[in-house]
N, C-alpha and C positions, 0 to 999 in steps of 0.2 A: 365704194360703189355698191349700190343696192340693187343692181340689175336683177338678181334672182328674185328678190321680193317684188319688184315691179312686174316681172313676168308671171309671178304667181297671183298677181292682182291684190297683193297685200298693201301696197302703197302706190301712189301716183308718182310718175317720174319727178314732178316738182317737189315731192316730199323727200327726195334723196338729198342729203346735205351737200353733195358735190354738183348737183344739177344746176347748170347755168353759171356756175362759179369756176371751179377747176375743171369741170367736165362740160365741154361745149362741142359743137359740131366740128370746129376747127382743131380742138384738142381733146378728143374723146378719151375717157378713162376706162370705160367698160364696153362690153360687147353690144349693149343696147344702144349705144351712141355711135359706135364705129360704123355700122351698116346704115345706109340711108333708109332702109326698111325697118330698122330697129325702133322699138317703142319709144325710147327716149329721144332718138333723133327726130322722129316724126313729131313728138310732143314739142321738142325744141323749135323745130321749123314752123309748125302750124299752130302750136298752142292748142287750146281746146275752147269750146264755147259751151257754157252752161250758165244761163242766166246773165250773160254779158261778162262773165269772168274769164280771165286768161291766166296762164301760169305766172305772168309778170305782176299780177295784182298782189 
């Protein structure tokens, strides 16, 4: 889990190797996914919009 690096702004949640694979909203690995207000949980639920891209791209 790269939660610390996500919170520091060093990586995006989608850049964590666990994100969307072994770490999901149903099976969170780190604190950022456990809370519905966590950065990874929000990214997982809503994705992001930047030029039409989403974390699934």
